[in-house]
VMD Tcl script that builds the backbone (N, CA, C; Angstrom):
set m [mol new atoms 210]
animate dup $m
set s [atomselect $m all]
$s set {name element resname resid chain x y z} {
  {N N UNK 1 A 157.268 86.639 34.939}
  {CA C UNK 1 A 157.666 87.793 35.695}
  {C C UNK 1 A 159.183 87.775 35.857}
  {N N UNK 2 A 159.807 88.920 35.771}
  {CA C UNK 2 A 161.263 89.005 35.900}
  {C C UNK 2 A 161.661 88.868 37.366}
  {N N UNK 3 A 162.724 88.133 37.578}
  {CA C UNK 3 A 163.195 87.958 38.947}
  {C C UNK 3 A 164.431 88.833 39.182}
  {N N UNK 4 A 164.699 89.072 40.424}
  {CA C UNK 4 A 165.873 89.853 40.799}
  {C C UNK 4 A 167.110 89.005 40.546}
  {N N UNK 5 A 168.139 89.616 39.948}
  {CA C UNK 5 A 169.340 88.837 39.621}
  {C C UNK 5 A 170.041 88.380 40.894}
  {N N UNK 6 A 170.593 87.213 40.819}
  {CA C UNK 6 A 171.291 86.653 41.966}
  {C C UNK 6 A 172.775 86.567 41.659}
  {N N UNK 7 A 173.530 85.969 42.562}
  {CA C UNK 7 A 174.964 85.824 42.370}
  {C C UNK 7 A 175.305 84.908 41.200}
  {N N UNK 8 A 174.386 84.042 40.827}
  {CA C UNK 8 A 174.631 83.136 39.711}
  {C C UNK 8 A 174.685 83.885 38.382}
  {N N UNK 9 A 173.956 85.006 38.270}
  {CA C UNK 9 A 173.930 85.800 37.048}
  {C C UNK 9 A 175.079 86.796 36.985}
  {N N UNK 10 A 175.886 86.836 38.012}
  {CA C UNK 10 A 176.972 87.811 38.111}
  {C C UNK 10 A 178.073 87.512 37.104}
  {N N UNK 11 A 178.417 88.524 36.289}
  {CA C UNK 11 A 179.537 88.384 35.361}
  {C C UNK 11 A 180.746 89.060 35.996}
  {N N UNK 12 A 181.811 88.324 36.247}
  {CA C UNK 12 A 182.964 88.926 36.918}
  {C C UNK 12 A 183.711 89.892 36.012}
  {N N UNK 13 A 184.195 90.958 36.603}
  {CA C UNK 13 A 185.049 91.909 35.912}
  {C C UNK 13 A 186.481 91.561 36.289}
  {N N UNK 14 A 187.203 90.989 35.338}
  {CA C UNK 14 A 188.548 90.485 35.613}
  {C C UNK 14 A 189.598 91.550 35.293}
  {N N UNK 15 A 190.557 91.722 36.187}
  {CA C UNK 15 A 191.684 92.621 35.990}
  {C C UNK 15 A 192.911 91.956 36.592}
  {N N UNK 16 A 193.908 91.704 35.759}
  {CA C UNK 16 A 195.131 91.012 36.160}
  {C C UNK 16 A 194.833 89.653 36.795}
  {N N UNK 17 A 193.832 88.968 36.273}
  {CA C UNK 17 A 193.489 87.636 36.732}
  {C C UNK 17 A 192.675 87.590 38.009}
  {N N UNK 18 A 192.199 88.739 38.485}
  {CA C UNK 18 A 191.397 88.777 39.709}
  {C C UNK 18 A 190.046 89.419 39.413}
  {N N UNK 19 A 189.041 88.948 40.105}
  {CA C UNK 19 A 187.709 89.537 40.000}
  {C C UNK 19 A 187.665 90.761 40.910}
  {N N UNK 20 A 187.567 91.961 40.310}
  {CA C UNK 20 A 187.650 93.185 41.111}
  {C C UNK 20 A 186.434 93.386 42.000}
  {N N UNK 21 A 185.311 92.735 41.704}
  {CA C UNK 21 A 184.149 92.873 42.579}
  {C C UNK 21 A 184.357 92.149 43.905}
  {N N UNK 22 A 185.341 91.266 43.976}
  {CA C UNK 22 A 185.633 90.549 45.221}
  {C C UNK 22 A 186.664 91.287 46.084}
  {N N UNK 23 A 187.304 92.325 45.538}
  {CA C UNK 23 A 188.261 93.117 46.308}
  {C C UNK 23 A 187.452 94.102 47.149}
  {N N UNK 24 A 187.595 94.096 48.475}
  {CA C UNK 24 A 186.689 94.860 49.334}
  {C C UNK 24 A 186.730 96.380 49.125}
  {N N UNK 25 A 187.884 96.964 48.919}
  {CA C UNK 25 A 187.955 98.421 48.877}
  {C C UNK 25 A 188.088 98.961 47.462}
  {N N UNK 26 A 187.953 98.133 46.441}
  {CA C UNK 26 A 188.129 98.603 45.066}
  {C C UNK 26 A 187.067 99.613 44.676}
  {N N UNK 27 A 185.822 99.347 44.999}
  {CA C UNK 27 A 184.729 100.245 44.607}
  {C C UNK 27 A 184.901 101.619 45.232}
  {N N UNK 28 A 185.165 101.671 46.520}
  {CA C UNK 28 A 185.327 102.961 47.191}
  {C C UNK 28 A 186.515 103.733 46.656}
  {N N UNK 29 A 187.643 103.063 46.465}
  {CA C UNK 29 A 188.822 103.771 45.983}
  {C C UNK 29 A 188.608 104.278 44.560}
  {N N UNK 30 A 187.921 103.511 43.725}
  {CA C UNK 30 A 187.651 103.939 42.358}
  {C C UNK 30 A 186.700 105.136 42.341}
  {N N UNK 31 A 185.649 105.093 43.145}
  {CA C UNK 31 A 184.709 106.210 43.195}
  {C C UNK 31 A 185.349 107.473 43.754}
  {N N UNK 32 A 186.144 107.346 44.823}
  {CA C UNK 32 A 186.838 108.514 45.363}
  {C C UNK 32 A 187.840 109.069 44.358}
  {N N UNK 33 A 188.482 108.207 43.599}
  {CA C UNK 33 A 189.411 108.652 42.568}
  {C C UNK 33 A 188.715 109.421 41.465}
  {N N UNK 34 A 187.550 108.936 41.037}
  {CA C UNK 34 A 186.794 109.622 39.993}
  {C C UNK 34 A 186.344 111.000 40.468}
  {N N UNK 35 A 185.750 111.053 41.634}
  {CA C UNK 35 A 185.253 112.329 42.153}
  {C C UNK 35 A 186.409 113.294 42.425}
  {N N UNK 36 A 187.471 112.796 43.013}
  {CA C UNK 36 A 188.621 113.654 43.305}
  {C C UNK 36 A 189.302 114.153 42.050}
  {N N UNK 37 A 189.491 113.289 41.064}
  {CA C UNK 37 A 190.112 113.706 39.814}
  {C C UNK 37 A 189.268 114.705 39.060}
  {N N UNK 38 A 187.968 114.477 39.033}
  {CA C UNK 38 A 187.070 115.417 38.374}
  {C C UNK 38 A 187.087 116.773 39.061}
  {N N UNK 39 A 187.039 116.758 40.380}
  {CA C UNK 39 A 187.037 118.003 41.147}
  {C C UNK 39 A 188.347 118.758 40.968}
  {N N UNK 40 A 189.471 118.057 41.033}
  {CA C UNK 40 A 190.767 118.706 40.872}
  {C C UNK 40 A 190.930 119.258 39.453}
  {N N UNK 41 A 190.473 118.526 38.450}
  {CA C UNK 41 A 190.559 118.995 37.070}
  {C C UNK 41 A 189.718 120.235 36.831}
  {N N UNK 42 A 188.485 120.225 37.330}
  {CA C UNK 42 A 187.613 121.392 37.189}
  {C C UNK 42 A 188.180 122.578 37.960}
  {N N UNK 43 A 188.659 122.339 39.172}
  {CA C UNK 43 A 189.243 123.424 39.969}
  {C C UNK 43 A 190.464 124.024 39.304}
  {N N UNK 44 A 191.317 123.177 38.745}
  {CA C UNK 44 A 192.513 123.665 38.050}
  {C C UNK 44 A 192.119 124.461 36.809}
  {N N UNK 45 A 191.089 124.005 36.100}
  {CA C UNK 45 A 190.632 124.725 34.924}
  {C C UNK 45 A 190.050 126.085 35.293}
  {N N UNK 46 A 189.291 126.141 36.375}
  {CA C UNK 46 A 188.702 127.418 36.785}
  {C C UNK 46 A 189.766 128.430 37.208}
  {N N UNK 47 A 190.881 127.926 37.735}
  {CA C UNK 47 A 191.950 128.836 38.165}
  {C C UNK 47 A 192.854 129.262 37.007}
  {N N UNK 48 A 193.102 128.381 36.023}
  {CA C UNK 48 A 194.085 128.680 34.987}
  {C C UNK 48 A 193.509 128.814 33.583}
  {N N UNK 49 A 192.333 128.265 33.307}
  {CA C UNK 49 A 191.691 128.252 31.990}
  {C C UNK 49 A 192.537 127.548 30.928}
  {N N UNK 50 A 193.352 126.586 31.328}
  {CA C UNK 50 A 194.134 125.777 30.394}
  {C C UNK 50 A 193.508 124.390 30.329}
  {N N UNK 51 A 192.898 124.082 29.184}
  {CA C UNK 51 A 192.124 122.843 29.095}
  {C C UNK 51 A 193.008 121.600 29.096}
  {N N UNK 52 A 194.064 121.576 28.300}
  {CA C UNK 52 A 194.886 120.374 28.216}
  {C C UNK 52 A 195.604 120.099 29.532}
  {N N UNK 53 A 196.145 121.122 30.138}
  {CA C UNK 53 A 196.854 120.935 31.400}
  {C C UNK 53 A 195.891 120.538 32.519}
  {N N UNK 54 A 194.689 121.082 32.521}
  {CA C UNK 54 A 193.719 120.704 33.558}
  {C C UNK 54 A 193.254 119.265 33.374}
  {N N UNK 55 A 193.184 118.799 32.114}
  {CA C UNK 55 A 192.846 117.397 31.860}
  {C C UNK 55 A 193.939 116.482 32.391}
  {N N UNK 56 A 195.188 116.830 32.123}
  {CA C UNK 56 A 196.314 116.050 32.640}
  {C C UNK 56 A 196.333 116.072 34.169}
  {N N UNK 57 A 196.076 117.227 34.737}
  {CA C UNK 57 A 196.059 117.362 36.196}
  {C C UNK 57 A 194.934 116.526 36.809}
  {N N UNK 58 A 193.755 116.548 36.184}
  {CA C UNK 58 A 192.621 115.763 36.681}
  {C C UNK 58 A 192.878 114.268 36.594}
  {N N UNK 59 A 193.455 113.815 35.470}
  {CA C UNK 59 A 193.743 112.386 35.328}
  {C C UNK 59 A 194.840 111.959 36.293}
  {N N UNK 60 A 195.850 112.781 36.456}
  {CA C UNK 60 A 196.903 112.471 37.424}
  {C C UNK 60 A 196.364 112.400 38.840}
  {N N UNK 61 A 195.440 113.302 39.156}
  {CA C UNK 61 A 194.813 113.278 40.475}
  {C C UNK 61 A 193.985 112.015 40.667}
  {N N UNK 62 A 193.264 111.598 39.619}
  {CA C UNK 62 A 192.482 110.363 39.681}
  {C C UNK 62 A 193.376 109.164 39.974}
  {N N UNK 63 A 194.485 109.041 39.237}
  {CA C UNK 63 A 195.385 107.910 39.420}
  {C C UNK 63 A 195.995 107.947 40.814}
  {N N UNK 64 A 196.427 109.123 41.251}
  {CA C UNK 64 A 197.053 109.259 42.570}
  {C C UNK 64 A 196.070 108.955 43.694}
  {N N UNK 65 A 194.893 109.527 43.635}
  {CA C UNK 65 A 193.902 109.314 44.698}
  {C C UNK 65 A 193.467 107.855 44.754}
  {N N UNK 66 A 193.224 107.249 43.600}
  {CA C UNK 66 A 192.817 105.839 43.565}
  {C C UNK 66 A 193.907 104.931 44.117}
  {N N UNK 67 A 195.147 105.194 43.732}
  {CA C UNK 67 A 196.258 104.359 44.195}
  {C C UNK 67 A 196.496 104.509 45.691}
  {N N UNK 68 A 196.484 105.737 46.163}
  {CA C UNK 68 A 196.741 105.980 47.591}
  {C C UNK 68 A 195.600 105.425 48.446}
  {N N UNK 69 A 194.360 105.645 48.022}
  {CA C UNK 69 A 193.233 105.165 48.813}
  {C C UNK 69 A 193.157 103.644 48.846}
  {N N UNK 70 A 193.546 102.990 47.737}
  {CA C UNK 70 A 193.503 101.540 47.667}
  {C C UNK 70 A 194.585 100.977 48.533}
}
mol reanalyze $m
mol bondsrecalc $m
mol representation Tube
mol addrep $m
């Protein structure tokens, strides 16, 4: 029977020599950045109908929101 994975089976996700799963607010800031960037990109596209600029705007919003929230 399969058992529930424990901390021993955990594979760390390393970024700049640190395990990001051990950083307390990384998950929340990353999720808020994704949702905010997606929302801003879609909103910008609906207002202007410019695909490339809305993609840049959405990615910039993702980076800004993630950085500020973290």
